[in-house]
Steps between C-alpha positions, in 0.01 A plus 500: 500500500653158579320298774808501725522878473128537569530308827814691595323833450198365692728399786667842502155664497399287796818599682421869443145455626618307806760767574248785473236315701747441782623858499169684456220256578168562323521613139795293386294221346321744270811502280470127426253528213685781313828310539347182360356684200778744411814325631422127486287531187171341607262592218161452665429749782262248657779241524731763650241594763417138586866401527592801713201441730620145566852621577367773731301239694815291559701805605223601741492154659877509554473844658201394709695211653772740610253753643304228680815377672560857616146515646391803297195348326160585649346174382128554580490840326713376212282194441173697500646754257646233270199269507259783415720604207547150360176500300577854385838393361341213305236735361762761407713242319194377309418853381863570405516194273206634300679826413732549205864466608608851397199663664571301814856637499365855498299421813807330645705816433242700696536258792880535480473878515280475809755268662777751432297791634410304814871439564568875490280555804661542838500166683339506843597234754263591786234253596384253761729196523248316719202520263281189483201396291152606614158481328509872407844449342366211294238733352778743403749243372267292281387764245849652471645152447243424229579816302875453539477140380301615197774750407781251563332235284421741218849648478687183593700677771562417862295794623721569800485874433122477561496228765740670744310832527171307496605292801630807683185702433261220598679375811742769616793253503858618454672522162730209589208274589299611194793434264549153648129417511449621142708207373213263586278685253775544242559124503127414487426749223805386304402133526140575399598724209769266366269198539243675284761576235648149525156348437495699174853392406638850554810429711850432363628256763871494400512881516313487832770266637774735378324797665469322833862380496626847414273653762658287774846627401376859484338475842830390653680789331233740623536381858874565480453842337223624728733620781697705246184693405381551856609863510360571153184292513259786426703630207543148356128424536409822318746422222344156463150651497601736219640202307167318537311808374738536204455130417122546517526780243709277273257208530206729419683644198592156363148369563334794322736453206393135481127568488 
């Protein structure tokens, strides 16, 4: 594939990811690695994971700025959760780099399937909008954050599908506040994971730039399309979840064939 075409496909992939992230929230970034491998043509799964983790971190920071302006981020809870998971994400990334690329993709496919299944669950919005950090909450948030960071670093994904329910279960905050606050951890885990991969020379920076640029365009398109799906949000989310599960099956099949 010609370099210009590679970057065009990477930009289009980023636009698709940005669109899906804006429309459906957690779970969209899990498509970045399969797109880089099977659409863009990145040969090394480790490079695909490192590059996608860096792009996810940038997307999370952009989203976090918007959510912070809206006052939805519960900063004390978010910082405790993210800080406790930071070492876990570095450890997870270290372990992932020691595993054969095709075997790692099989584990990644399992994570994708779990993301899809989690999106099929009924979304609950009840919770306490006035929740604030207390010592007992710190004891709940820290271990959950550590385990979530480990998973995010190992699979090279944002981890929002784990962070949101983890924040809600540990603190009792609302879904809106948990989704906004989760972006702190997604950004931290993404920076930590991609830094680990970058130190090993496992990030394709031109493709990363194309992903980020495309993601910005996709996010704008998603914001414009969101009102059109308002009446069909549940059906659209389930359709997207089934697409993620189908993609997970394809990734697992291709990875097994490559062993």
